[in-house]
Legacy VTK file of the C-alpha trace (Angstrom):
# vtk DataFile Version 3.0
C-alpha trace
ASCII
DATASET POLYDATA
POINTS 411 float
100.288 100.225 138.913
98.329 103.116 140.490
94.580 102.636 140.108
91.793 105.219 140.422
88.471 103.763 141.563
85.870 105.749 139.713
82.298 105.787 138.448
80.970 107.368 135.285
77.586 107.745 133.630
76.598 104.758 131.491
73.581 104.422 129.255
71.293 103.713 132.263
73.102 104.740 135.440
76.516 104.913 137.061
79.110 102.341 136.026
81.772 101.086 138.425
85.267 101.281 136.961
88.998 101.140 137.522
91.381 103.462 135.723
94.848 101.886 135.772
97.540 104.528 135.351
101.203 104.419 134.308
103.902 105.057 136.894
105.578 107.499 134.525
104.377 109.686 131.654
100.868 109.056 130.305
101.286 108.429 126.572
97.942 106.928 125.503
94.658 105.494 126.827
92.822 102.201 126.248
89.420 100.776 127.222
88.961 97.096 128.134
85.517 95.487 127.685
84.940 92.262 129.617
83.186 89.074 128.550
79.489 88.195 128.875
78.413 88.162 132.585
82.064 88.581 133.699
83.509 91.744 135.204
86.315 94.262 135.067
88.521 92.317 137.500
88.890 89.024 135.639
92.561 87.904 135.411
92.831 88.626 131.680
91.666 92.231 132.138
93.993 92.883 135.083
97.004 91.339 133.372
96.535 93.182 130.079
96.011 96.460 131.943
99.120 95.936 134.067
101.257 95.272 131.002
99.959 98.269 129.061
100.564 100.664 131.951
104.272 99.764 131.853
104.309 101.309 128.364
102.640 104.522 129.472
99.125 103.449 128.403
96.324 104.096 130.907
93.539 101.478 130.864
89.885 101.958 131.830
88.086 98.705 132.692
84.506 98.807 133.916
81.501 96.650 134.757
78.740 96.818 132.165
75.256 97.846 133.313
73.763 95.402 135.814
77.050 93.658 136.613
79.459 94.025 139.530
78.803 97.298 141.342
77.368 99.092 138.318
73.807 100.405 138.358
70.904 98.867 136.452
69.296 95.492 135.920
71.160 92.947 133.828
67.827 91.609 132.563
67.188 94.971 130.903
70.511 95.097 129.058
71.348 94.090 125.509
74.269 93.940 123.120
73.331 97.428 121.969
73.395 98.707 125.538
76.907 97.264 125.965
78.025 99.223 122.916
76.374 102.336 124.383
78.232 101.817 127.668
81.486 101.628 125.714
80.671 104.882 123.952
79.941 106.454 127.346
83.331 105.241 128.586
85.019 106.945 125.638
83.040 110.144 126.326
84.136 110.065 129.969
87.801 109.701 129.066
87.526 112.446 126.451
86.142 114.774 129.125
89.123 113.883 131.354
91.433 114.871 128.505
92.517 111.232 128.156
91.018 110.340 124.740
91.311 106.577 124.165
92.864 105.303 120.944
92.883 101.570 121.746
89.889 99.305 122.448
90.305 95.761 123.788
87.416 93.342 124.126
87.100 89.838 125.539
84.410 87.447 124.220
81.129 89.377 123.795
83.101 92.452 124.875
85.221 91.848 121.771
82.130 91.980 119.574
81.074 95.174 121.366
84.409 96.957 120.772
84.236 96.070 117.073
80.760 97.595 116.870
81.769 100.686 118.856
85.092 101.268 117.078
83.338 101.532 113.712
81.571 104.649 115.046
84.620 106.246 116.687
87.150 107.908 114.399
89.583 108.470 117.277
90.218 104.730 117.732
93.479 103.683 116.065
93.691 100.030 117.155
91.302 97.271 118.257
92.213 93.921 119.849
89.757 91.078 120.439
90.208 88.013 122.664
87.998 85.001 121.994
85.330 87.176 120.371
82.276 85.771 118.554
81.670 86.836 114.965
77.936 86.696 115.629
76.821 88.200 118.987
73.847 85.809 118.951
76.420 83.088 119.627
76.137 83.756 123.383
72.594 82.374 123.479
73.908 78.809 123.164
74.960 79.128 126.817
71.282 79.037 127.805
69.581 77.611 124.718
67.266 75.403 126.815
65.779 78.552 128.393
65.141 80.428 125.131
61.487 79.332 124.717
60.702 80.434 128.291
62.479 83.770 127.829
60.577 84.505 124.636
57.203 83.503 126.093
57.581 85.092 129.544
59.712 88.093 128.589
62.453 87.246 131.100
63.846 84.116 132.756
66.586 83.210 135.193
69.431 81.099 133.835
72.612 79.708 135.365
75.875 80.885 133.809
79.157 79.795 135.310
77.319 78.629 138.404
75.708 82.036 138.997
72.076 83.055 138.371
71.318 85.764 135.803
68.054 87.093 134.444
67.999 87.253 130.638
65.346 89.360 128.930
63.577 88.955 125.602
65.036 92.266 124.402
68.539 90.868 124.774
67.705 87.815 122.637
66.100 89.915 119.907
68.931 92.450 119.979
71.801 89.975 119.572
69.884 88.383 116.700
70.215 91.721 114.888
73.852 92.288 115.887
75.641 91.182 112.728
79.189 92.536 112.794
80.173 92.347 109.127
79.247 95.987 108.313
81.143 97.282 111.348
84.233 95.144 110.746
84.399 95.908 107.014
84.289 99.671 107.661
86.655 99.613 110.645
89.114 102.471 110.279
91.633 101.039 112.745
94.276 98.333 112.932
92.839 95.019 114.149
94.398 92.177 116.118
92.382 88.979 116.592
93.557 86.681 119.410
91.872 83.314 119.828
92.578 79.870 121.264
92.154 76.913 118.865
90.688 74.807 121.697
88.247 77.431 122.913
85.163 75.358 123.734
82.908 78.383 124.311
83.587 80.400 121.143
85.130 78.281 118.416
88.131 79.566 116.490
85.976 79.673 113.337
84.650 82.966 114.730
88.150 84.438 114.719
88.618 83.404 111.093
85.392 85.119 110.069
86.301 88.322 111.917
89.741 88.328 110.317
88.435 87.721 106.797
85.802 90.456 107.115
88.388 93.079 108.127
90.598 95.231 105.948
94.321 95.584 106.492
96.158 96.282 108.704
95.098 93.177 110.597
96.857 90.436 112.568
95.866 86.985 113.814
97.482 85.448 116.908
96.757 82.012 118.333
96.566 81.596 122.108
97.454 77.903 121.835
95.826 75.867 124.630
94.342 78.776 126.594
90.771 78.418 127.827
88.038 80.894 126.907
88.479 83.008 130.054
92.296 82.974 129.703
92.532 82.002 133.366
96.117 80.696 133.413
98.720 83.318 134.216
101.084 82.324 131.397
98.315 82.672 128.801
97.181 86.049 130.126
100.792 87.249 130.238
101.386 86.125 126.656
98.237 87.876 125.407
99.195 91.023 127.314
102.701 91.058 125.831
101.429 90.531 122.292
98.811 93.309 122.557
101.292 95.720 124.139
103.988 95.124 121.530
101.532 95.327 118.625
99.655 98.401 119.867
102.676 100.676 120.153
103.092 100.533 116.367
99.686 102.131 115.828
99.388 104.434 118.841
102.529 106.443 118.033
103.777 106.436 121.618
106.327 109.171 122.069
107.702 109.444 125.595
109.080 112.849 126.556
112.820 113.235 126.296
114.606 112.771 129.644
116.334 115.825 131.098
120.013 116.252 130.223
122.193 114.254 132.564
119.328 112.124 133.871
120.283 108.614 135.076
118.849 105.546 133.430
115.896 105.611 135.809
114.089 103.138 138.002
113.925 99.400 137.393
110.792 98.072 139.106
110.035 94.444 139.892
106.387 93.771 140.717
105.099 90.415 141.887
102.971 88.865 139.137
102.124 85.552 140.787
101.854 85.523 144.617
101.631 81.709 144.553
104.980 81.406 142.777
107.903 83.725 142.046
107.067 85.324 138.677
108.095 88.984 138.546
107.014 91.694 136.099
110.074 93.912 135.570
109.859 97.294 133.870
112.453 99.952 133.080
110.950 103.326 132.276
107.994 103.178 129.889
109.442 101.116 127.052
111.211 98.041 128.408
109.652 94.949 129.959
110.961 91.515 130.932
109.936 88.639 133.188
111.945 87.041 135.977
111.138 83.712 137.578
112.639 80.606 139.133
112.778 77.111 137.609
109.895 74.760 138.394
112.233 72.682 140.566
112.527 75.662 142.920
108.821 76.484 143.071
108.666 78.844 140.092
106.976 78.555 136.716
110.131 79.037 134.579
108.669 81.923 132.559
111.721 84.158 132.778
115.374 84.367 133.723
116.273 83.782 137.351
117.775 86.732 139.293
121.268 85.270 138.835
120.412 84.659 135.199
119.652 88.362 134.855
123.001 89.225 136.447
124.749 86.879 134.017
122.829 88.413 131.117
123.969 91.880 132.181
127.596 90.761 132.229
127.304 89.011 128.858
125.574 91.951 127.166
127.958 94.541 128.587
130.986 92.463 127.556
129.741 92.127 123.982
128.911 95.855 123.750
132.316 96.878 125.112
134.153 94.680 122.616
132.028 95.945 119.724
132.555 99.596 120.714
136.359 99.179 120.795
136.523 97.236 117.516
134.303 99.818 115.801
136.527 102.663 116.979
139.641 100.843 115.756
137.901 99.850 112.491
138.912 96.214 113.010
137.206 93.462 110.945
135.033 92.049 113.723
131.984 90.408 112.145
130.212 89.073 115.215
130.543 88.738 119.003
128.852 86.248 121.312
129.440 85.808 125.027
128.413 82.804 127.111
128.296 83.357 130.865
127.852 80.756 133.595
127.540 81.438 137.314
128.538 79.300 140.262
129.265 79.472 143.970
132.852 78.378 144.684
135.104 78.248 147.714
137.188 81.389 147.962
140.419 79.380 148.039
139.596 78.019 144.576
139.426 81.584 143.335
142.837 82.436 144.719
141.776 84.244 147.917
142.581 83.435 151.545
138.978 83.645 152.783
137.225 80.448 153.816
133.859 81.656 152.542
132.171 80.812 149.293
132.145 83.526 146.635
130.374 84.075 143.328
132.244 83.089 140.178
131.173 84.127 136.671
132.839 82.341 133.777
132.847 83.971 130.328
133.453 82.267 126.988
133.875 84.881 124.250
133.561 84.026 120.557
134.917 86.527 118.020
134.180 86.051 114.312
135.966 87.803 111.468
139.465 88.049 109.907
141.156 89.299 113.088
144.854 88.643 113.673
146.177 87.195 116.940
147.192 90.600 118.279
143.717 92.032 117.688
142.021 89.035 119.301
144.250 89.272 122.354
143.587 93.001 122.687
139.814 92.495 122.465
140.059 89.892 125.221
141.793 92.507 127.401
139.100 95.047 126.539
136.442 92.599 127.765
137.752 93.148 131.296
136.983 96.868 130.957
133.270 96.123 130.707
131.561 98.344 133.338
129.424 95.485 134.663
132.534 93.322 134.986
134.191 96.051 137.035
131.103 96.485 139.194
131.015 92.758 139.983
134.725 92.648 140.822
134.780 95.575 143.212
132.751 96.186 146.341
129.287 97.656 145.944
126.843 99.269 148.335
123.122 98.552 148.432
120.881 101.033 150.256
117.463 99.675 151.227
114.435 101.678 152.339
111.045 100.394 153.478
108.140 102.071 151.695
105.471 103.373 154.047
102.129 101.567 154.254
100.319 104.461 152.556
102.836 104.510 149.690
102.549 100.738 149.266
98.745 100.979 149.048
99.021 103.759 146.461
101.290 101.585 144.301
99.238 98.401 144.666
LINES 1 412
411 0 1 2 3 4 5 6 7 8 9 10 11 12 13 14 15 16 17 18 19 20 21 22 23 24 25 26 27 28 29 30 31 32 33 34 35 36 37 38 39 40 41 42 43 44 45 46 47 48 49 50 51 52 53 54 55 56 57 58 59 60 61 62 63 64 65 66 67 68 69 70 71 72 73 74 75 76 77 78 79 80 81 82 83 84 85 86 87 88 89 90 91 92 93 94 95 96 97 98 99 100 101 102 103 104 105 106 107 108 109 110 111 112 113 114 115 116 117 118 119 120 121 122 123 124 125 126 127 128 129 130 131 132 133 134 135 136 137 138 139 140 141 142 143 144 145 146 147 148 149 150 151 152 153 154 155 156 157 158 159 160 161 162 163 164 165 166 167 168 169 170 171 172 173 174 175 176 177 178 179 180 181 182 183 184 185 186 187 188 189 190 191 192 193 194 195 196 197 198 199 200 201 202 203 204 205 206 207 208 209 210 211 212 213 214 215 216 217 218 219 220 221 222 223 224 225 226 227 228 229 230 231 232 233 234 235 236 237 238 239 240 241 242 243 244 245 246 247 248 249 250 251 252 253 254 255 256 257 258 259 260 261 262 263 264 265 266 267 268 269 270 271 272 273 274 275 276 277 278 279 280 281 282 283 284 285 286 287 288 289 290 291 292 293 294 295 296 297 298 299 300 301 302 303 304 305 306 307 308 309 310 311 312 313 314 315 316 317 318 319 320 321 322 323 324 325 326 327 328 329 330 331 332 333 334 335 336 337 338 339 340 341 342 343 344 345 346 347 348 349 350 351 352 353 354 355 356 357 358 359 360 361 362 363 364 365 366 367 368 369 370 371 372 373 374 375 376 377 378 379 380 381 382 383 384 385 386 387 388 389 390 391 392 393 394 395 396 397 398 399 400 401 402 403 404 405 406 407 408 409 410
């Protein structure tokens, strides 16, 4: 996905940000708010942004004041200042003529988007990941330092192995940050995502957020994900769920393709450099995963490349049969096609070559009161499937190497 590295004015200085953009038409905009003391580049933020851009949704993710490369002192921030930074992010996007309609927040960022969304009529959908119902919940991470913070005004604490200075204003502010009024008046669809085994923010928080909200609202469990959603499969699942859910409320309407336009580009982008997982998109609406089985070094989260080829043959065969039966008005109730793929010696396939060739085997099931003549004819029609014909005849693949500058622009 193309990414603009930008800064914009926050509540107390410039905020460092990334604006992830769709490859094709820009249909909507979202803002992602990260968790307490995290940053814009955590795996969950990057994965959700990457998935949304495939649907034409641009995503702004930024470091809150005092974190990452953003200006300001973290010790001087508060929950209220996080909400103000979110409002500044929305203002920035409005000025760029990219008004956001979706807010996504992780952990304390989830509490912040709930608070901000209640003030922003333009927001149509809000998604939270592992969010606390009570912002004061974050203080349990450094509860032993609370007396020192309150007496000295500021104290250094260790969070995730890193030192942070927490100020008295932050403690007092989160104590006043009750979310019930904001959630109950939220004029947007809400999705609450939470892991039952989250040891940082218990799932009871998700239940309270959900119960306080009006419909439309949805609750999705992230199973055994950790609080930071560090595993790729968990981040991918959350990204898919948010993307699928959001399009219902954002009214995404891609422009009509020009008359005579081809189907367009299918893009496969590496999703896991340590394995083989691929994020495959077709235009702005379609998304699938490809992978290899664990036995071959993959994570088995999607069809293998040959599995995708087999799926194409199976789907095209079924569609071709249905189209013919519909035109003939034959009583075909249902079609299913099983396809298996194997490498066989050419002699076994009836050729004189000594090489191995690819063999696809189809098993076609036709349901309905068809007579023998109709069934035989539909079996003949299966061989007219365009993908079948493509596989049987010679094809040509043209390969071009993208320049280094183009590759950097697409990274």
